[in-house]
C-alpha positions, -999 to +999 in steps of 0.1 A: -001+001+000+016+036-007+014+061+021+018+100+019+031+118+046+016+151+060+046+170+037+035+149+007+000+166+011+006+199+024+028+204-010+004+185-034-026+207-020-009+240-010-021+238+022+001+244+057+010+209+078-010+229+106-041+232+082-040+192+079-034+189+113-067+210+125-085+185+100-070+154+121-080+173+153-117+181+142-121+140+132-120+146+096-089+129+089-075+098+103-038+090+093-019+058+104+009+063+130+042+051+125+062+036+161+078+072+162+047+091+153+046+095+118+017+104+103+009+084+075-021+091+047-034+068+026-050+071-005-084+075+008-073+100+035-057+119+004-090+118-013-106+136+016-082+162+016-090+167-020-125+174-014-115+198+010-091+216-011-115+224-037 
């Protein structure tokens, strides 16, 4: 499965990483967390962000 980092998505959708974290805080995105705490986003999460960025 392919994953995206928060930086990947922020750059792709021209939003700040803080905006993406805000969506997560509001329950709109649910990234997977690695053991070290890094957020990884699936294609499904990417699609959700795509709809919000339009």
